[in-house]
N, C-alpha and C positions, 0 to 999 in steps of 0.2 A: 431455502430463505434461512437467513440469519434467527437464530433464538436467543431472547434475553431473557434470562432469569435473574431471580432476586441478585443482588448486588451483594457480594460478600466482604466483607470487614478489608476498612482498608489495613494495607501491607506494605511495611518499609523496611527493606533488608539493611540492618545494621551491619556499617564497615566496617570489613577486618581492618585496616591499618589506613594512616591517613594518607591522602593522596597528595602532589602538590597543586599549590595552588594555581599555578602558571599554566595548568590542565585544562585545556578547555573543553566546555559541556553540550552534550549532546543530547534531546529526547527524542525517542522513538519512540510511536505507538505500533499497537498487533505485532508484538515479536516473542507470542509462544511456540511458534515452529515457522516451518521455512524462510522464506525472503526474510522476515523479520528478525527471527532469530541470528540467521547466518549475520546480518547486519551488525545487530548489537553486537558478538562476540566478535567482528570484525573491526567497526568502529572501536572499542576497547584493546583490542590487538593494537591498532592505530594510535594506542595513546591516549584517546578520547575517554574523560569523564561520562559513562554512560546511563544514562536513566533509562531504564526501558521497562516499556509499559505494556501492559496488559488487561482485557476484563475481567479476567481471573485469575490472581496471582497463584491459586491454588494449584496451576498447570505452568509454573514457573520451574520447577524440577530441573526438566530439560535443557532448559537455559541457562540457571548455573550451573549444572554438568557439563555443560558447556563450556564455561567461561573456564570452569576451575581446569578442567583440561588444557584448556588453552594459556592456561597461567595469568589469567584476568580478570581472575573474581573480583577482587580490592578493587576494580576498577568499575566493576558492575552495579546497578542499584536498579531493585525489583521497588516500581511504583501499580499501583492500580490506574485505572482509567479505560473507563465505558465512553468513548469519544461522539458517543449522540448526546450525552450528559454538557450542554456547555456549560452549567455551572461547574459541573466536576474538570472538565479543560480549562476551565481559565482556571479555579483551587491548584490544579496539579500544578501548570505552568508557573503559578505562584510558590506553591512550595517548594519546587524545584530552585526556583531564583533565591528565594529567602535560607535556602539549605547550602547552597554554592556560591553565591553571590554573582552569577553569572548564566547567561543561556548563547552557547555561541551557534548551534545547529539546532533545524529542529528536521528531524525525516517522516514525516505522515508517510507511513505504510500500513495504517487499519483497513479493512476491507471486508468486502463480502460478498462470493460469487453467486450468481441467479440464474438459472433457464428459464425461459417462459415466454409467451406471445401476448400480447393486448389482450385481445378476444375472449381468452383462455383466463383471467388472473382478473383479480379486482386492482381498480385503483392504488386502493390501501399497501396491495403489495406492491405496487410502485412504487408508492411514498416511503416505503421501507427500506429499500433499496435504495434510494434515492440518501435519505438518511443516515445509514453509515458510513454510502462509500462517496459521499458529495459533502452533507452537510457535517458528519463530522470533521472532513477536514478543515472545514472555514472555522468550525470553532478552537479547534487547537490553532490552527493559522493566527487566528483574530487573539486570541492571547499572548501568540508568542512575541507577534510583530514589534512592538515597542521596545521588549526585550533583547532582538536581533536587530532591531536601530541601535538602541544602547552599545552592542558588540562588533557592528558592522559584519555580520554574521549571514548562515545561509539558511534557506529554505527547500527542502527536496522532498517533492511528492511523487510518489512510487503509486505510478497511475496501470498502464496496459499500453499493451499495442491495440486494446480496445475502446483505447481513449482515441484513437486515430481513424479507426477503421470499422464503422459497423457492422458488427456479426449477427449471423439467423439466429432467432428464440436468444441473443444475448441485450432487446431492446433497450429494459432498464437498465442493465448493470451498464451497456458504452452508455445510454445518456448521461448515467451519471460519471461516466472514466469522460466523456467526452467534455461535462460541466468543467470537471475539474482541471484539465486541458485548457478549457479557454480562458477561466479565471487566472489560473497562472500564466498564463501566456500573458492576458493584460493587464497582469499584476507585476511583471517582471521588471518593464521597461520605470515604472513610478515606483517601486521598490529600491530599483539602482540606485536613482537618486537620492537614498539616503542611505547608501553602504549595505545592499542586503542584495545578494544575488538568490535567485529563484530557479529553479530546475525542475523537470520532470521525467521519470525513471521512466523505460517505458518495455518493462519486458515482454515476452511472446509466453507459450507455453512451456509451466516453472513444474518440474516435478516434486510436489509438497503437497499439504491437507487440506490449500484452498478448495481443489477438487472437491476431495472426498467432503468438508464441510459444506458444502452448498445441500448436501441433502437429498440428493436426486436420487429415487428408486427406477432406472431408466425405462424399465417395462413397466411399471404404474402410471410412470411419466404419458409415454408413449399411448395406453390404452386410454388415457383421462384424455386424450391433445387431440380426439373427435376427428373433424375433417382435416386439420393438422400432423395426423398421427403420422405418414409415411415418411414429411418432409422432416418431423422432428426424428426417425429411427435415422436417418441418412444423417442428420447433423452430427447424432450420439456416436455412430457409428465411427464416420470422419475424425471427430473430435478423441476418440478415444484412441485412436490409430497415433494421431499429435502428440498426443501427450504420452503416446510409450515411449517415446523418442525425444522426450522435453530434458529443457537446460537443469541441471540442478541448481535448487535453493543457494547455494553456498558460491555457482558460479556466477551467480545473477544479483546476489550481495555483493559480490565482490566491483560489480559496476559501481553500487551506490559507493561504496567507502569511498571510492575510486573518486569520484566525485565528491566525494564529503572532506577529501584531503586536497580536491583540483585546487590549486591557487586561482585560477580562472575558469569555471566551470561552467560548462557547455548549457543553454536555456534547452535543448532533448538531448536526453542519452536513450538509447535500445543497450538491453544488455547480452546481446547477442547479433553476429550476423545476422540469422533468420528474421530478428525482429526488424533488422534495421531492412533489412529487403521486403518485409511484409511493408513496414508502413513508410517505403520509398512510393508502393504503388498508389498512395491516396494518396502523398506529398506532389508526385508527376501525375495525376490524373486533373485534371482541369474538368473535365465534363462530366466524372463522374462513373466512364464508364469502362473505365479498367478496373474498379472497385466491384461493381457490381457484376462484371464476368467472373470475376474468381468467386466471388461469395456465393452466386446462383451454385454452383459446383457445390456446394457442402452440401445440399437438401434436395438431391435427384440422384 
């Protein structure tokens, strides 16, 4: 589960030189590692003035080093943002627009994984997962929409194949991602009437720190799972094997950046052939039997 510590002081990185006023501006959440970091560097490389946000700016050294190594450090600005704080999300968006005069795109990437099953955890734990993965997206989106309308911009949200296919021991996480997908799919035609495009990006397994950040001690979790222990052990063994051959964060981020620069982005994008095939099982499965047959094998 995501650990929320006392917020550090707000940090803004000074720009080392002026960036052309005409450069489009994108705000990206969750950029300390993984897909978010690679997307921030990729967006800057594509010529976007990139506002990279993260909960703890003290963890931004790797991001800044990657941007400098790519020669785009002057296009990247780091800001603190904890997406679960609605007031902070609104203030961050307002500050970005005040500083740069426009907001052309938002990439909702911040999120947190969670492994568990309802009978063995509290409803408060489930609420916390929803706060990060669903309401965090809503807070940033709500604050950004008026500015995206002004620029006829784009709203991109990194969800997961778990936002399409429910997965064992991912009940709360998949519920949050399903909610995000439903919200964005419903918002897309409404936003389009005012010139804003809406896209969800669906990665499969990605070899990043996202899984490590779940903070799961596998042996302790299995021991504490009671009657669910054997199924959890089978699921964890299967998942470890899946992530051993996972897509790289840079490869997944390339799909996000391609969507950012696409003149007519699709409403739904998968980041790999494996993700596309997995999602396709659900989208071509009106009675649900294909999905349940697939995931049943994960827990036995």
